Each structure stands twice: as structure tokens, then as C-alpha cells.
BAFI-3210 file (N, C-alpha, C; in Angstrom, 3 decimals, decimal comma, padded with zeros to 6 digits):
// residues 326
n [1|2|3|4|5|6|7|8|9|10|11|12|13|14|15|16|17|18|19|20|21|22|23|24|25|26|27|28|29|30|31|32|33|34|35|36|37|38|39|40|41|42|43|44|45|46|47|48|49|50|51|52|53|54|55|56|57|58|59|60|61|62|63|64|65|66|67|68|69|70|71|72|73|74|75|76|77|78|79|80|81|82|83|84|85|86|87|88|89|90|91|92|93|94|95|96|97|98|99|100|101|102|103|104|105|106|107|108|109|110|111|112|113|114|115|116|117|118|119|120|121|122|123|124|125|126|127|128|129|130|131|132|133|134|135|136|137|138|139|140|141|142|143|144|145|146|147|148|149|150|151|152|153|154|155|156|157|158|159|160|161|162|163|164|165|166|167|168|169|170|171|172|173|174|175|176|177|178|179|180|181|182|183|184|185|186|187|188|189|190|191|192|193|194|195|196|197|198|199|200|201|202|203|204|205|206|207|208|209|210|211|212|213|214|215|216|217|218|219|220|221|222|223|224|225|226|227|228|229|230|231|232|233|234|235|236|237|238|239|240|241|242|243|244|245|246|247|248|249|250|251|252|253|254|255|256|257|258|259|260|261|262|263|264|265|266|267|268|269|270|271|272|273|274|275|276|277|278|279|280|281|282|283|284|285|286|287|288|289|290|291|292|293|294|295|296|297|298|299|300|301|302|303|304|305|306|307|308|309|310|311|312|313|314|315|316|317|318|319|320|321|322|323|324|325|326]
n.u [088,109|088,992|091,296|093,400|095,188|097,293|098,698|100,891|101,317|103,141|103,735|104,373|103,998|105,403|106,649|104,111|103,126|105,125|105,043|102,381|101,234|101,937|101,094|098,188|097,693|098,356|097,247|094,525|092,992|092,958|091,443|092,606|093,910|094,968|096,660|097,108|099,405|098,985|099,889|101,259|101,832|100,184|099,415|097,118|095,099|096,056|095,798|093,097|092,329|093,482|093,276|090,749|089,283|090,863|090,803|090,866|092,074|092,362|094,709|094,970|097,551|100,969|102,117|104,194|105,387|104,265|101,920|100,712|099,932|098,428|096,244|095,154|094,182|091,993|089,929|089,834|088,320|088,875|089,881|092,573|095,442|097,743|100,410|102,089|104,800|105,349|107,323|107,721|107,505|105,321|104,834|103,443|100,693|101,763|100,351|098,836|100,186|100,359|097,725|096,863|098,303|097,417|094,744|095,039|096,377|095,871|097,304|099,215|100,224|101,225|103,079|105,751|106,872|109,357|111,997|113,488|115,837|114,985|116,672|118,558|117,915|118,654|119,550|119,102|117,166|118,171|116,386|114,697|115,000|115,058|113,574|113,427|115,622|116,836|119,644|120,725|121,168|119,397|119,960|119,063|118,895|118,887|117,903|119,704|120,762|123,445|124,565|126,347|126,581|125,015|123,059|123,186|120,074|119,877|117,800|117,979|116,333|113,862|111,937|109,094|109,320|109,625|110,045|111,416|110,826|109,016|109,432|108,668|108,215|106,687|104,347|102,314|099,323|097,092|093,933|092,621|094,678|096,514|095,042|094,499|097,112|097,260|098,273|100,973|103,382|103,329|105,481|107,600|107,689|109,176|110,595|111,746|109,405|108,003|109,616|109,360|106,369|106,333|107,843|106,384|104,427|105,515|105,941|103,466|102,753|102,093|102,680|105,168|105,691|107,860|107,483|108,886|108,010|106,638|107,194|108,320|109,670|111,727|112,662|113,740|114,918|113,655|112,097|113,570|116,976|119,770|122,114|120,984|121,121|119,088|117,893|119,782|119,495|117,101|117,081|119,031|117,830|115,290|115,706|116,919|114,376|112,838|114,223|114,039|111,543|110,628|112,599|113,420|114,955|117,700|117,427|118,844|121,426|121,631|120,884|123,109|125,361|124,469|124,717|127,423|128,147|127,121|128,372|131,009|130,298|129,660|132,207|133,122|131,675|133,282|135,765|135,004|134,489|131,899|130,521|128,130|126,446|127,501|126,616|124,134|123,818|124,467|122,455|120,193|120,627|120,352|117,644|116,705|117,246|115,715|113,119|112,981|111,678|108,780|109,202|109,880|107,456|105,718|107,022|106,253|103,623|103,573|103,993|106,926|109,073|111,317|114,327|114,247|115,983|118,131|120,849|123,562|125,160|125,294|127,130|129,653|129,579|129,578|131,809|134,052|133,703|133,040|130,588|127,987|125,526|122,253]
n.v [106,988|103,688|102,035|098,979|097,305|094,739|091,831|089,382|086,375|083,951|081,573|083,783|084,938|086,302|088,496|089,738|090,346|092,355|094,489|094,937|096,910|099,522|099,725|099,498|101,749|103,897|103,734|104,471|104,995|102,841|099,520|096,679|093,569|090,297|087,985|084,768|082,197|079,302|078,912|077,160|077,921|079,683|082,115|083,070|082,854|084,654|086,878|087,147|087,239|089,585|091,653|092,014|093,647|093,372|091,777|088,386|086,081|083,228|081,352|078,160|077,067|077,187|079,158|080,779|084,454|085,146|083,517|083,341|086,154|086,503|084,619|085,644|088,260|087,948|088,093|090,610|093,953|096,455|099,640|100,189|098,223|097,521|096,199|094,589|093,889|091,696|092,503|095,194|098,642|101,306|104,907|107,985|109,274|108,234|107,193|109,293|111,201|109,226|108,308|110,724|110,976|108,794|109,666|112,139|111,839|109,738|108,385|107,115|104,286|102,352|102,566|103,356|104,066|105,970|103,774|102,733|101,465|099,454|098,663|100,474|103,357|105,754|105,265|103,956|101,067|098,037|096,510|098,171|100,955|104,070|103,357|101,566|100,520|098,909|097,458|097,134|094,373|093,179|093,308|094,350|097,517|100,214|103,543|104,993|102,685|100,662|097,683|096,604|099,032|101,264|104,095|106,869|108,613|111,612|113,270|113,406|111,956|112,986|114,009|113,420|110,972|109,422|105,835|102,491|099,975|098,976|098,134|094,903|094,966|097,019|097,633|099,407|099,299|099,920|098,160|097,681|097,599|095,631|093,389|093,486|093,110|090,509|089,900|088,448|086,587|083,478|081,392|082,331|082,286|083,268|086,587|089,004|088,977|091,395|093,003|091,838|092,437|095,134|095,660|094,533|096,218|098,755|098,159|098,248|100,870|101,899|103,898|103,845|105,119|106,909|108,074|110,282|111,522|109,841|107,489|104,512|101,751|098,847|095,814|093,746|090,676|089,006|086,835|085,190|085,109|086,736|085,321|082,851|080,242|079,382|081,954|083,080|081,440|082,006|084,597|084,711|082,929|083,946|086,623|086,162|084,786|087,122|088,910|087,427|087,416|089,939|091,878|093,857|094,033|091,938|088,998|086,799|087,542|089,029|087,179|085,437|087,264|087,955|085,361|084,988|087,224|086,260|084,110|085,404|086,909|084,624|084,017|085,481|084,349|082,027|082,988|084,086|081,530|080,429|077,895|076,755|078,702|079,025|076,448|076,971|079,040|077,560|075,827|077,659|078,542|075,922|075,470|077,836|077,044|074,881|075,926|077,712|077,106|077,626|080,139|081,724|081,352|082,802|085,167|085,776|086,384|088,793|092,364|094,167|096,991|099,313|100,810|100,286|100,347|102,057|102,206|100,959|099,218|098,076|097,228|097,977|100,915|101,037|099,663|100,354|102,823|104,249|105,302|105,757|106,737|107,517]
n.w [127,838|128,668|130,729|131,199|133,655|133,378|134,944|134,550|136,225|137,514|140,184|141,892|144,365|146,337|145,002|144,457|146,772|147,311|145,310|144,661|146,239|145,624|142,989|143,183|144,988|143,248|140,806|140,003|137,909|136,639|135,661|137,602|136,659|137,535|135,681|135,717|135,286|135,466|138,438|141,001|143,425|146,360|145,266|144,267|146,157|147,993|146,626|146,470|149,289|150,152|148,036|147,321|145,150|142,989|139,567|138,517|136,256|135,015|133,476|131,653|131,409|131,774|129,622|129,243|128,654|126,188|125,231|127,418|127,977|125,642|125,762|128,178|127,573|125,979|127,686|128,547|128,275|128,177|126,761|126,599|126,972|129,612|130,037|132,522|134,380|137,193|138,917|139,136|140,463|140,788|140,264|141,762|139,789|137,580|135,232|134,200|132,113|130,007|129,496|128,502|126,115|124,565|124,248|123,107|120,785|118,056|116,355|118,079|118,971|120,855|123,992|126,187|129,575|131,340|132,422|135,637|137,478|140,078|141,961|142,109|142,207|140,755|138,414|134,989|133,986|132,949|130,873|129,412|129,865|128,401|126,226|123,365|120,606|117,475|115,691|112,075|112,087|113,904|116,578|119,798|121,364|124,016|124,652|127,058|127,801|126,422|125,495|128,464|129,378|131,437|131,888|134,236|135,462|134,681|133,937|131,087|129,227|129,357|127,902|125,315|122,876|119,675|119,460|118,759|119,728|122,816|126,022|127,595|130,168|130,957|129,143|126,934|125,144|122,478|122,559|120,181|118,237|119,171|118,727|115,791|115,064|115,806|118,339|120,340|119,131|119,847|119,583|120,510|123,301|125,615|125,987|123,815|122,565|122,467|121,069|118,566|118,207|118,211|116,033|113,883|114,076|113,361|110,593|109,836|110,108|112,511|115,268|118,125|121,209|123,702|127,063|128,917|131,314|132,754|135,022|136,377|138,570|138,087|138,579|137,385|135,728|137,666|137,191|135,348|135,501|134,393|134,446|133,928|131,618|130,012|129,444|127,846|125,504|124,821|124,180|122,189|120,143|119,670|118,833|116,389|115,243|115,160|113,596|110,783|110,316|110,070|108,914|106,277|102,705|101,581|102,792|103,429|103,145|105,342|107,610|107,308|108,287|110,714|111,765|111,794|113,465|115,829|116,466|116,855|119,099|121,031|121,759|123,759|126,136|126,117|126,990|129,444|130,604|130,413|129,956|129,712|128,680|126,000|125,019|125,076|122,982|120,856|120,786|120,451|117,918|116,389|117,202|115,384|112,867|112,561|112,812|110,666|108,069|108,881|109,909|107,491|106,106|107,783|107,285|104,826|104,987|106,090|105,955|105,017|105,990|104,873|106,498|109,477|111,205|113,813|113,654|111,649|112,595|116,258|117,458|116,163|116,493|119,402|120,383|118,681|117,458|119,969|120,793|123,090|123,582|122,526]
ca.u [089,005|089,308|092,600|093,459|096,525|097,224|099,941|101,059|101,988|103,454|104,339|104,972|103,214|106,365|106,569|103,042|103,279|105,997|104,572|101,053|100,703|102,284|100,005|096,820|097,641|098,774|096,785|093,042|092,306|092,858|091,108|093,688|093,963|096,183|096,510|097,760|099,860|098,880|100,681|101,307|101,549|099,115|099,268|095,544|094,569|096,541|095,091|091,514|091,994|094,038|093,027|089,408|088,858|091,755|090,078|091,854|092,155|093,112|095,258|095,114|098,837|102,188|102,563|105,130|104,574|103,533|100,731|099,975|099,059|097,402|095,022|094,410|093,665|090,835|089,016|089,796|087,460|089,166|090,434|094,130|096,164|098,847|101,025|103,044|105,512|105,025|108,420|107,550|106,953|105,004|104,997|102,177|100,425|102,352|099,581|098,281|100,681|100,268|096,540|096,733|098,998|096,379|093,447|095,089|097,140|095,014|098,407|100,026|099,423|102,068|103,640|106,402|107,411|110,807|112,160|114,582|116,474|114,419|117,819|119,522|117,044|119,327|119,931|118,085|117,016|118,667|115,503|113,860|115,610|114,361|112,901|114,512|116,013|117,716|120,502|120,473|121,146|118,536|120,432|118,431|119,567|118,141|118,452|120,000|121,654|123,883|125,284|126,320|126,730|123,709|123,337|122,387|118,924|119,928|116,718|118,487|115,508|112,688|110,706|108,332|109,914|109,250|111,023|111,264|110,272|108,743|109,659|107,536|108,405|105,718|104,060|101,025|099,039|095,663|093,166|092,235|095,925|097,071|093,958|094,848|098,339|097,187|098,825|102,226|104,012|103,624|106,526|108,702|107,629|109,404|111,920|111,745|108,172|107,591|110,361|108,761|105,160|106,480|108,385|105,220|103,488|105,976|105,860|102,214|102,871|101,946|103,832|105,517|106,151|108,125|107,151|109,872|107,401|105,931|108,333|108,250|111,052|111,750|113,630|114,610|115,439|112,931|111,527|114,837|117,911|120,826|123,054|120,390|121,512|117,852|117,687|120,602|118,907|115,783|117,469|119,624|117,065|114,109|116,184|116,963|113,207|112,221|114,606|113,802|110,225|110,309|113,454|113,482|116,203|118,147|117,295|119,831|122,817|121,491|121,139|124,323|126,178|124,159|125,232|128,837|128,290|126,757|129,827|131,923|129,675|129,908|133,749|132,902|131,207|134,426|136,716|134,352|134,251|130,613|130,353|126,565|125,855|128,009|125,766|122,756|124,052|124,387|120,986|119,266|121,007|119,761|116,226|116,357|117,189|114,557|111,766|113,260|110,601|107,748|109,348|109,729|105,980|105,245|107,304|105,753|102,339|103,730|104,607|108,312|109,378|113,010|114,962|113,938|117,123|118,602|122,179|123,758|125,954|125,446|128,599|130,756|129,324|129,744|133,090|134,870|133,584|132,711|129,159|127,412|124,204|121,543]
ca.v [105,719|102,860|101,236|097,752|096,911|093,111|091,648|087,987|085,850|082,358|081,441|084,800|085,518|087,056|089,778|090,299|090,978|093,589|095,303|095,386|097,851|100,784|099,625|099,655|103,037|104,944|103,484|104,640|105,217|101,730|098,324|095,919|092,198|089,330|086,787|083,565|081,030|078,105|078,747|076,200|078,613|080,342|083,489|083,314|082,954|085,836|088,271|087,157|087,529|090,949|092,495|091,319|094,155|092,715|090,674|087,248|085,492|081,906|080,474|076,767|076,372|078,182|079,553|081,799|085,668|085,437|082,867|083,788|087,494|086,502|084,049|086,395|089,456|087,691|088,435|091,928|094,582|097,813|100,252|100,231|097,277|098,164|094,695|095,174|092,909|091,694|093,104|096,769|099,699|102,556|105,952|108,772|110,083|107,562|107,009|110,602|111,525|108,120|108,640|111,904|110,815|108,016|110,397|113,229|111,425|108,775|107,515|106,423|102,792|101,693|103,642|102,988|104,853|105,638|102,687|102,933|100,314|099,346|098,194|101,432|104,010|107,002|104,637|103,192|099,707|097,462|096,020|098,993|102,010|105,019|103,282|100,627|100,330|097,848|097,711|096,464|092,948|092,821|093,386|095,531|098,251|101,335|104,828|104,862|101,384|100,343|096,541|096,747|100,346|101,886|105,688|107,446|109,177|112,942|113,912|113,604|111,381|113,338|114,204|112,388|110,869|108,069|104,776|101,430|099,051|099,271|097,060|094,217|095,167|097,972|097,845|099,826|099,247|099,935|096,990|097,455|097,498|094,333|092,547|093,748|092,507|089,090|089,549|087,957|085,269|082,406|080,507|083,034|081,750|084,497|087,321|089,577|088,961|092,588|093,709|091,340|093,014|096,586|095,745|094,132|097,421|099,667|097,863|098,430|102,300|102,491|104,537|103,553|106,423|106,902|109,269|110,456|112,070|108,719|106,698|103,113|100,971|097,674|094,926|092,918|089,303|088,197|085,392|084,487|085,963|087,047|084,139|081,485|079,981|079,472|083,307|083,300|080,541|082,570|086,111|084,536|082,275|084,755|087,569|085,507|084,884|088,507|089,383|086,653|087,776|091,335|092,855|094,233|093,713|090,578|088,275|085,498|088,098|089,683|086,176|085,100|088,086|087,874|084,282|085,416|087,886|085,545|083,305|086,341|087,161|083,558|083,971|086,303|083,225|081,201|083,837|084,029|080,243|080,237|077,006|076,353|079,684|078,548|075,417|077,758|079,824|076,625|075,168|078,678|078,362|074,756|075,917|078,557|076,297|073,938|076,909|078,483|077,194|078,254|081,721|082,195|081,319|083,958|086,528|085,948|086,953|090,054|093,520|094,616|098,233|099,739|101,950|100,067|100,416|103,140|102,440|099,827|098,026|098,640|096,564|098,777|102,087|101,078|099,186|100,793|104,372|104,735|105,689|105,041|107,290|107,601]
ca.w [127,439|129,956|130,932|132,079|133,963|133,637|135,482|134,468|137,450|137,833|141,438|142,094|145,675|147,048|144,136|144,349|148,135|147,404|144,384|144,324|147,030|144,741|141,828|143,599|145,549|142,272|139,416|140,279|136,457|135,739|136,257|137,594|136,674|137,618|134,889|136,411|134,460|136,198|139,549|142,048|144,873|146,858|144,731|144,118|147,521|148,565|145,857|146,963|150,696|150,387|147,192|146,368|143,886|141,663|138,852|138,403|134,993|135,285|132,419|132,067|131,399|131,945|128,324|129,069|128,492|124,885|125,200|128,703|127,637|124,429|126,456|129,266|127,171|125,559|128,677|129,010|127,549|128,312|125,497|126,296|127,845|130,260|130,550|133,576|134,980|138,570|139,925|139,080|141,548|140,022|141,000|141,869|138,738|136,233|134,142|133,716|130,743|129,234|129,104|127,711|124,909|123,880|123,879|122,261|119,416|117,732|115,645|118,852|119,341|121,583|124,812|127,376|130,480|131,618|133,450|136,165|138,245|141,292|142,937|142,128|141,649|140,151|137,089|134,117|134,040|131,774|129,998|128,821|130,046|127,965|125,004|122,404|119,110|116,761|114,622|111,172|112,186|114,945|117,872|120,405|122,608|124,658|125,027|128,530|128,109|125,435|126,094|129,850|129,928|131,918|132,195|135,522|135,176|134,726|133,138|129,867|128,457|130,109|126,854|124,481|121,461|118,865|119,670|117,721|120,405|124,015|126,905|128,060|131,657|131,206|127,585|126,837|123,714|122,206|122,425|118,614|117,614|119,543|118,042|114,554|114,873|116,281|119,560|120,538|118,496|120,857|119,307|121,294|124,747|126,510|125,537|122,597|121,636|122,414|119,828|117,401|117,900|117,818|114,617|112,956|114,201|112,645|109,293|109,409|110,170|113,941|116,157|119,438|121,894|124,829|127,638|129,917|132,587|133,523|135,824|136,952|138,730|137,801|139,505|136,276|135,900|138,852|136,768|134,888|135,568|133,110|134,621|133,568|130,141|129,193|129,095|126,908|124,501|124,378|123,590|120,694|119,208|119,469|118,057|115,015|114,830|114,907|112,380|109,701|110,000|109,806|108,236|104,739|102,290|100,997|104,219|103,580|103,544|106,795|108,553|107,375|108,749|111,839|112,503|112,028|114,634|116,990|116,588|117,582|120,312|121,791|122,231|125,108|126,848|126,268|127,813|130,818|130,975|130,840|128,907|129,575|127,696|124,638|124,634|124,851|121,825|119,760|120,794|119,850|116,381|116,038|117,092|114,516|111,749|112,668|112,620|109,539|107,087|109,425|109,991|106,203|105,922|108,489|106,799|103,388|105,234|106,759|105,205|105,649|105,586|105,073|107,241|110,677|112,102|114,235|113,298|111,065|113,753|117,476|118,056|115,761|117,101|120,826|120,723|117,631|117,591|121,344|120,958|124,218|123,654|121,248]
c.u [089,341|090,516|092,658|094,858|096,488|098,492|100,110|101,986|102,163|104,210|105,121|104,661|104,137|106,684|105,262|102,724|104,001|105,521|103,282|100,490|100,761|101,351|098,720|096,736|097,835|098,235|095,139|092,378|092,189|091,924|092,230|093,453|095,272|095,842|097,521|098,253|099,847|099,752|100,359|101,525|100,545|098,923|097,763|094,920|094,847|095,958|093,492|091,619|092,534|093,609|091,750|089,002|089,701|091,070|091,322|091,154|093,033|093,558|095,373|096,585|099,760|102,697|103,440|104,457|103,882|102,120|099,923|099,224|097,914|096,054|094,391|093,511|092,512|089,533|089,124|089,361|087,806|089,887|091,846|094,662|097,534|099,364|102,165|103,543|105,437|106,083|108,653|106,699|106,543|104,960|103,777|102,110|101,208|101,476|098,834|098,826|100,414|098,830|096,348|097,316|097,729|095,227|093,756|095,811|096,681|096,159|099,240|099,607|100,191|102,713|104,584|106,915|108,844|110,820|113,478|114,728|115,842|115,521|118,722|118,657|117,305|119,639|118,684|117,919|117,587|117,837|114,725|114,393|114,642|113,938|113,995|114,620|116,591|118,570|120,142|120,391|120,291|118,786|119,709|119,243|118,623|118,676|118,839|120,742|122,075|124,757|125,169|126,466|125,346|124,001|122,553|121,339|119,385|118,976|116,922|117,371|114,075|111,377|110,078|109,054|109,464|110,444|110,917|110,462|110,185|108,907|108,688|107,570|106,899|105,336|102,551|100,531|097,448|095,091|092,997|093,707|096,645|096,202|094,268|096,244|098,531|098,006|100,353|102,378|104,279|104,888|107,703|108,754|107,653|110,592|111,827|110,589|107,736|108,263|109,592|107,220|105,460|107,202|107,336|104,364|104,147|106,021|104,337|101,685|102,111|103,020|103,882|106,113|106,847|107,918|108,001|109,200|106,492|106,868|107,989|109,720|110,784|112,855|114,607|115,200|114,834|112,495|112,689|115,918|119,024|121,704|122,441|120,681|120,306|117,439|118,387|120,266|117,876|116,058|117,960|118,604|115,868|114,483|116,397|115,670|112,651|112,796|114,422|112,261|109,794|111,182|113,451|114,962|116,540|118,222|118,348|121,231|122,759|121,551|122,551|125,520|125,842|124,619|126,686|128,919|127,878|127,907|130,800|131,527|129,693|131,259|133,789|132,552|132,590|135,518|136,274|134,082|132,651|129,987|128,650|125,831|126,371|126,989|124,511|122,660|123,805|122,795|119,839|119,463|120,091|118,255|115,720|116,247|116,135|113,479|112,047|112,155|109,348|107,886|109,302|108,202|105,394|105,864|106,686|104,156|102,367|104,304|105,997|108,409|110,659|113,024|114,420|114,919|117,743|120,260|122,756|124,395|126,002|126,964|129,712|130,728|129,811|131,258|134,274|134,749|133,205|131,271|128,277|126,006|123,485|120,199]
c.v [104,879|102,012|099,988|097,494|095,459|092,732|090,235|087,477|084,670|082,222|082,707|085,662|086,724|088,528|090,463|091,176|092,503|094,614|095,677|096,672|099,315|100,803|099,997|101,332|104,170|104,519|103,504|104,841|103,978|100,559|097,302|094,232|091,333|088,196|085,726|082,609|079,719|077,772|077,709|076,502|078,878|081,864|084,078|083,775|084,256|086,987|088,352|087,685|089,096|091,857|092,116|092,327|093,924|091,747|089,672|086,423|084,353|081,231|079,110|076,136|077,697|078,389|080,378|083,307|085,905|084,831|083,200|085,174|087,119|085,574|084,854|087,546|089,185|088,022|089,692|092,774|095,969|098,395|100,041|099,171|097,803|096,559|095,145|094,000|092,840|092,265|094,539|097,584|100,917|103,663|106,894|109,470|109,358|107,367|108,130|111,046|110,539|108,244|109,703|111,637|109,765|108,859|111,544|112,949|109,994|107,875|106,722|105,344|102,168|102,783|102,701|104,068|104,951|104,673|102,736|101,685|100,482|099,239|099,481|102,641|105,253|106,445|103,868|101,912|098,985|096,812|096,971|100,434|103,252|104,755|102,267|100,879|099,162|098,458|097,049|095,000|092,540|092,949|094,823|096,209|099,430|102,588|104,853|103,424|100,709|098,879|096,498|098,210|101,121|103,302|105,973|108,448|110,697|113,995|114,185|112,891|111,781|113,688|113,050|112,232|109,560|107,063|103,711|100,342|099,436|097,896|096,301|094,451|096,294|098,326|098,098|099,805|099,247|098,523|096,745|097,057|096,200|093,265|092,607|093,175|090,953|088,739|089,050|086,746|084,317|081,518|081,162|082,455|082,856|085,186|087,808|089,682|090,261|093,457|093,212|092,218|094,366|096,575|095,486|095,464|098,609|099,348|098,104|099,943|102,723|103,119|104,057|104,914|105,946|108,092|109,479|110,913|111,229|107,708|105,541|102,501|099,512|096,790|094,205|091,686|088,393|087,091|084,567|085,545|085,795|085,830|082,925|081,358|079,829|080,827|083,546|082,683|081,278|083,977|085,845|084,139|083,336|086,207|087,283|085,394|086,203|089,021|088,775|087,031|088,921|092,224|092,951|094,010|092,260|089,705|087,292|086,046|088,606|088,389|085,639|085,894|087,978|086,458|084,242|085,927|087,333|084,609|083,963|086,449|086,140|083,437|084,530|085,240|082,136|081,857|083,784|082,582|079,930|079,132|076,518|077,466|079,576|077,466|076,020|078,454|078,905|075,957|076,298|078,542|077,137|074,892|076,652|077,948|075,301|074,765|077,642|078,439|077,895|079,807|082,326|082,349|082,508|085,344|086,710|086,684|088,381|091,060|093,697|096,175|098,736|100,603|101,645|100,411|101,685|103,252|101,155|098,689|098,783|098,274|097,562|100,122|102,007|100,512|099,788|102,475|105,033|105,571|105,210|105,746|107,456|108,292]
c.w [128,657|129,773|131,757|132,412|134,219|133,813|135,284|135,608|137,244|139,067|141,995|143,435|146,252|146,210|144,225|145,662|148,097|146,571|143,987|145,112|146,329|143,411|142,165|144,124|144,426|140,817|139,507|139,009|135,962|136,422|136,449|137,733|136,994|136,672|135,350|135,581|135,030|137,422|140,371|143,387|145,385|146,400|144,693|145,387|148,205|148,059|146,582|148,362|150,881|149,425|146,428|145,181|142,590|141,024|138,436|137,265|135,094|133,703|132,679|131,981|131,673|130,436|128,046|128,984|127,318|124,967|126,341|128,527|126,582|124,847|127,383|128,648|126,343|126,350|129,122|127,903|127,485|127,004|125,191|127,526|128,265|130,835|131,463|134,186|136,679|139,502|139,654|140,008|140,636|140,826|140,926|140,361|137,266|135,205|133,599|132,430|129,710|128,566|128,210|126,463|123,971|123,505|122,930|120,958|119,170|116,790|116,701|119,245|120,541|122,577|125,795|128,104|130,752|132,867|134,247|137,032|139,626|142,553|143,190|141,559|140,779|138,606|136,468|134,480|132,844|130,652|129,137|128,792|129,289|126,488|124,048|121,016|118,634|115,878|113,377|110,989|113,490|116,293|118,525|121,376|123,011|124,687|126,517|128,835|126,822|125,770|127,714|130,307|130,284|132,343|133,531|134,745|135,589|134,087|131,453|128,698|129,047|129,145|126,446|123,204|120,960|119,030|118,770|118,659|122,201|124,811|127,480|129,452|131,915|129,791|127,591|125,425|123,506|122,133|120,731|117,932|117,939|118,937|116,325|113,936|115,448|117,462|119,341|119,635|119,579|120,720|120,123|122,734|125,795|125,936|124,239|121,880|121,582|121,319|118,607|117,190|117,609|116,475|113,548|113,085|113,502|111,252|109,072|109,832|111,397|114,690|117,644|119,995|123,283|125,643|128,904|131,347|133,087|133,950|136,528|137,315|138,620|138,288|138,415|136,527|137,344|138,368|136,184|134,511|134,557|133,430|134,093|131,927|129,413|128,764|127,783|125,622|124,054|123,636|122,075|119,617|118,680|118,677|116,719|114,441|114,300|113,614|110,990|109,281|109,569|108,951|106,677|104,044|102,009|102,576|104,449|103,936|105,030|107,655|108,426|108,237|110,345|112,412|112,641|113,423|115,913|117,382|117,363|119,003|121,420|122,376|123,544|126,304|127,225|127,173|129,409|131,316|131,439|129,712|128,470|128,394|126,298|124,078|124,233|123,341|120,759|119,553|120,314|118,327|115,704|115,945|115,746|113,108|111,440|112,354|111,562|108,572|107,573|109,603|108,629|105,836|106,516|107,707|105,589|103,737|105,856|105,837|105,995|105,154|105,859|106,372|108,855|111,624|112,681|113,854|112,546|111,905|115,049|117,836|117,521|116,264|118,351|120,916|119,831|117,690|119,032|121,453|122,123|124,512|122,433|121,457]
res [m|k|i|a|i|v|i|l|n|w|n|g|k|k|l|l|e|q|f|l|p|s|i|v|a|f|s|e|e|a|t|i|y|v|a|d|n|a|s|t|d|d|s|i|t|f|i|k|h|n|y|p|a|i|r|i|i|k|n|s|e|n|g|g|y|a|k|g|y|n|d|a|l|k|h|v|k|e|d|i|y|c|l|l|n|s|d|v|e|v|t|e|n|w|l|e|p|i|i|l|e|f|e|n|h|a|e|t|a|i|i|q|p|k|i|l|d|y|k|n|k|d|y|f|e|y|g|g|a|a|g|g|f|i|d|k|y|g|y|p|f|c|r|g|r|v|f|d|s|v|e|k|d|d|l|q|y|q|g|k|t|s|i|f|w|a|s|g|a|c|f|l|i|r|k|s|v|f|e|t|l|n|g|f|d|e|s|f|f|a|h|m|e|e|i|d|l|c|w|r|a|f|n|m|n|y|k|t|i|y|i|g|t|s|t|i|y|h|v|g|g|a|t|l|k|n|t|n|p|k|k|t|y|l|n|f|r|n|s|l|f|t|l|t|k|n|a|s|g|n|l|f|i|l|i|f|i|r|l|v|l|d|g|i|a|s|l|k|f|i|f|e|l|k|f|s|h|i|l|a|v|f|k|a|h|f|s|f|y|k|n|l|p|k|l|l|k|k|r|g|a|l|p|q|k|p|q|y|f|k|t|k|s|i|v|w|d|y|y|v|r|g|n|y|r|f]
***
């Protein structure tokens, strides 16, 4: 079984300088690719000069995470794709338990390792932690991170377990499954396209697995920081996109409740005087309404499966019931 590590790059020379050494040193089992999203810095020159063994794929435009990977992976022939962010440090033998899982369990389609915070290595990283789940209304959360509460890694999530979604920071998937699912939805551009892909995989009875004996460290927000209103816009909009496409049950009741909850969530930005983020939420909803006919058409062509959610409302569990771990 052959594995390809594919790193999507856009003007990320500094990140490549910092993080390629660990990837090259500890990933002997894999062929390493850098998929460049039409960078204007000298990323490609740096790779060619310092890492001639790394294969370079040049995309014609910056189509974001979704289109960037869809375009690049057409040129990758290995059995397993490892989609790895450029701001990730890997550890010795990190691929070994992942390869064993793929080889020994044909039903496993997608894998995520343990993701710790590069800036604070005793703690889980916000964006993926120990594997992701969603609630009934499409709000994502992770084991090891619920809202802004991030757990210390005390080996409490060391085992292997089924999860609902794997983080795009380090996302491993069988080539055959990626092709069956027709890749990422390019209308997302960036953020939550991995949740959408995992949800479509779940609805087609594929398994997504977390493996706690494989560890990486992720910076997070290196491309688009949490303080950037564009990230708020993409997160709110794309969450509505994936809920509409994939959720079972009465869709319009789900959407109505979700829109009300989003309105309540935006009050937080008012209290924090983050007016640009409030505008981003409004723009996200406007884009959602504009795209609703297309989303409903996609929904009609996809299967839906019940019991996709870990809890009915993560907001209720966290803020009212005080549940911080799942």
C-alpha cells in the first residue's frame, strides 16, 4: 500500500522552511508532494533547491483548500492520500499505526491522528484535537475541544475510535473513496469542506477513525486567523451548506432553528464589539440563501442517514448541562 503526503501551499515559504524538515525526516514510508496554489513568492524555488526529491504540482489558480486539493490529487497515484497542512510538525513513526489500520481494516476510509497545539504542546489543538463530531444542527466540536475549552493531553484519548469527521489539518483518505465521493465540494472554497466530505462518507457507510497513537503538532490559523472576519464568514456559511446537503429529517425545521441559533451566537460579537464579524455572519446567511436552490439540488442527489449527531445540542450540553468532554 502506497501513501502520498500532499501539502497545499500558497505563498507559504516560511512555513515550508519551518515544517518540511520534520515531514521529510519522519515520513520515509510516503512520497511527498507540494501542491502549489499559484503562489507569487519563491516557495517553488525554495523546494527545488533544498528538497529536490519532493514532487511539485502546480495548480493554475488559488482555488482554496477544496479546489486546490481536487485539482492536485488528479496527479497523485498512491493508494492513500494524506492531506497535510503546511503548518504541521510530525513526529517519529507517526505514519506506522495509520498504515497498519488501512492495511488491516478495509472498512476504514478516513483517518485522523491526535492533533496537539504546536504553540503549547501539552494541549490539544483547536481545529481537530482528538477527532470531530457534530450536533443535530450541524455545529462541529471535537473530543478534547468544545467551543473555547481545550483539554490538556493526559493520554485520555490515546486509543482508536470511530469519529464523525477528521480535521483537514491532517486528513488521510483512501484514493478510491475520495474518487467515489467526487472529492471536496469546491463551492466551500475553504473551511468545513472536510466535514462535508466526512458527512457524505458517513451517509455512504464509510468509517472515519481517530488513532491516538499517532501524533502531530499543528499551529492553526497560519493561513487565516480566527480574528479574520473572512474566517467567520466561511465557517457560518459552510456549516449551513453542509447541514443542508447532508442532514436527514425535516430540513426546513432544522434550518429555521439553526438560523435562530446563529442569530443568538452573533450577539456574542456585539458584546465583544466585533462589528466586522457581525457583518460576516449576515453575509454568510445572504450567501446561503442565494445558494439554497443549488444546495437543495445537491441534496436531492445524495443519500442521507439518520443519527448523524453525537448530541442534540452542543450549546445546551456545554453552557447549560456543563458537559465539556465527549
